[in-house]
N, C-alpha and C positions, 0 to 999 in steps of 0.2 A: 559842880555837883550840887551845891545848895539850891541853884536855880532849878535843876532837873527835879529836884524832890517837891518843890513848890509847885511845878509845871503839872505833874502828874495827879497831885491833887486836884488842881483846878480842871484839868480836862475830864479827869474821870467823873467829875461831879455833872457833868453834860446839862446843857440849857440852864446853867446857873443854880444847879440844885443845893449847891453850898454857898450861895449868895444871897443873902437875906434882903439887900435892896432891891434885887430883879424881881421879888415876889410878893404877891399881896396874900392876905390871909384866906381869900377866896380861891386864889390859885394853888397854895400850898398849905393845906389844913394841918399837914403833917408837922410843919416847921414849928420849931420853939417848944411850949409846952404841950400844945394839942397833941394826941398821938391817935391816929386814925387806923382802927384795927382792919376796916375793911373799906371797899369801894372806891379804892384810887387807882390810878394807872401805874402803867411801867415805863421808864425812860432808858433808852440804850446809852451807853457810854464809850468813846473812844478812849482807850487807856495810854496809847503810846506804840511805838515801833523799834523792832530791832533788825539790825542788817543779819544776813546768815551767811556762813561761810562760803558758800556756793555763788554768792552774789545776788541772791534774792532777798526779800524783806518779808519779815512778818508782823503784821498789825493785830493789835490785841484789843478785845471789846469785853465789857461788862455791863452790868444794867442796875438799875436802881428801882426796885418795886416800892412804891411809896407807902404801901400797906405794912403795918406793924405785924400782922397776923395772917392775913389771907394770901394764900399761893394761888398763882393765876395760871393758866394754860392758853397759849396763842399758838395755834398750829401754822407751820409754815405755808404762806400763801400771800395775798395780798397784804394782810395783816401784820405778817413777820417775814420780811425777807432782806436780804443781802444783796445789793448791786454792785457790781455785776456778777450774775449767777443766779440770783433768786434763793437758792439753799445752799448755804456754804458751812452747815454743820452747827448753826446757831440753836440755842435751846429752844424748847416749846413749854417747858414747865419752869416757872419762875417763882422762887422762894423770897420770902420776905426781906425788905431793906437792901443793903447795898452787896453785891456779889462781883468780885473783882476778877479778872483776866479768866472769863468764863470759857470763850473761845478765841480763835485766830484765824486769819486769813493771809495766806502766803502768796504775794505778787511777784512777778517775773523782775528779773535784773534791770529790763528797760522800761520799768512801770512810769519812772519820772517823778518829777515833783509835784505836779498839778494834779494829776489823777486820784481820784478819790475812791474808797470803798465805803458804801452808805448802807446802814443798818437801819431799818424802817420799823417801828413798832406801832400799831394802833390797837388801842384798848378804850372802851367805855367812852366812844367819841371823840378821843384825843390821839391825833398822830404824833409821835416823837421821832427823832431822828439823830443819829450819832454819824459824823463824818471824819473819816481817818484819812490821812495823807502823810507823806514823808517830809513833813517840815522838820528842820533841824532841831528845833528847841523841843520837840515831842519825842525824841530818841530816847529810849530808857535801856537799862541793863540790868543784871542781876542785883547789883548793890542798891539801885534805885528801888527795885521790888521789895527786897529786905527791908530798905528804910521806911516805906510806907505800910508793910504789913508788921513790922514789930518795933519801930522806932529806932532800929540799929542795924547795923551791916558787919556781919563776920564774912570777910573777904575770901576765907578759906571754905566756907560751907558749900555744899554742893546739893542741890535737890534730892529727895528720896528717890529710890529705884523701887518701882512697882511692878507687880506680874499679877494676873488674875484669870479668872475663868475665861473660856472661850464663848464664841456666840452659842446661844441655846435656842431650842424650839419646845414649846409646851402645848398642850392645849387646856383649854379651861375646862374645869376649875382648878386644874393643878396649880402648884406653885413652882419656883425656879430657886434653887439654892446657889448662892453666889459666893465666891471666896476671893479675897485679895491679899496678897502679903506685901509687905514693903520694908525696904532696909534702908538704912541711913548712916552717915558718917559720924554721927554723935554731936554735931555741931548745928546750932550754936549751943555752948555748954549750958547756958542759963535760961534756957526757953522753958515756957509753960504751956502746956496743951489746953484748950479750952473747948469744952463740950458743947457745940454750936447747938444741939438740940433743947438744952436746958439753961445753958449760961452760965454752969457751974465749973469752975477752974478744976482740971483732973490731974493726973500724974505728970510728972516731968518725961519729956522724951518725943517719940514719934507717934502720930495718931493716923488711923485709918478709919474713913466713914463712907456711907454709899448714899448717894443721891439719884433722884428720880429726874433724868437729863431731857428725855423726850419720849413722845408716845400721845395715842389718843385718849387715854382715861387714865383713871386714878391708879397709883402703885402704892402698895403698903410694906414697910419693911419689919420684919421680926428675926432678930431684936433690932431696934433702930438706933442703939447706942453707939459711941465711938469706941474702937478698940485702941488702947493707948500702952506704950511700953518704953523702956529706956535701954541703949546700949543693946539691942537684940532686935531681931525681925519681929515684925507686929503683924497678926493676920486677923482679919475682920471676915466671920462668915454670917451672911444673913438670909432669910428666906423672903424672896418677893411675891407678893400676890397681886392678880390682876382683875380687873372688873370686866373689861371688854376686850375683844381680840385686836390684833393689830401689831406695828411694828415699834419696838421700844428701844430706848438706850439708856441703861442704867451705868451710873458712874461711881468709880471708886477714887476717894481722894486721899493721897498720902501727904501728910505735912508735917514739916519739923518746926513749925511756928514762923518761919521766915519764907521758906520756898515750898511750892506744891507740885505734885505730878499726879496726873489723871490716869485712870484705866477704863476705858468704856467697853461695855459689853452690850452687843446687840441681842434682843430677845425678840422671837417671833411667837406671838400668842396666837393660837388657832381656835 
């Protein structure tokens, strides 16, 4: 198991992001003490794979936005594609820094050990690729995910259960009100919720937050804070406003500090 934990850290770095000898200062100005707020690219990352009960396999992907502040948008197309398929539900809005286990791709039971799922991102003249396949050393499970998220694993812990708003259709300049409620088993017992918006530690327990996942234009949330609680259901209600029409996906993320669950809401803006 120790080997699995080390491996997920390595492969999620993608293209030596975590390995200083692979990078020069010119290639990676974000490395070390130099932090670049803007102007950098995004690198996709293959996180590992799990076997499903029905014999299929799920391959997990995340990304590293090398900017410390800038959020980037890369529409699905030549610059943001997953092969095979092109569009496999990958994000189009990229938050700063490392974002893990953002989406997954299910492959059939006869996929084989050599075939690959390839996520390609092109930004600012750079093309970065993450390749995922069923190499035995890259198999992960709930314990590995918890070890990487929280530095420990409560094997009795189960991910939160989340429910939320149904698909919505609105017309500009109207906003849409979204609600998500999460419940949890109260484990792990000693977790701390961290507010990813401002980096401040919050109350112990379960947290729910909303993010902009896919769409053609900027989205603003009000309030944009994280809802949290302990030993009870947690509900997050926010109002999302849009600048341009199009098809959007807004995501609620419920986290117990070790495991997370998503609820996606499709919003059509006319």
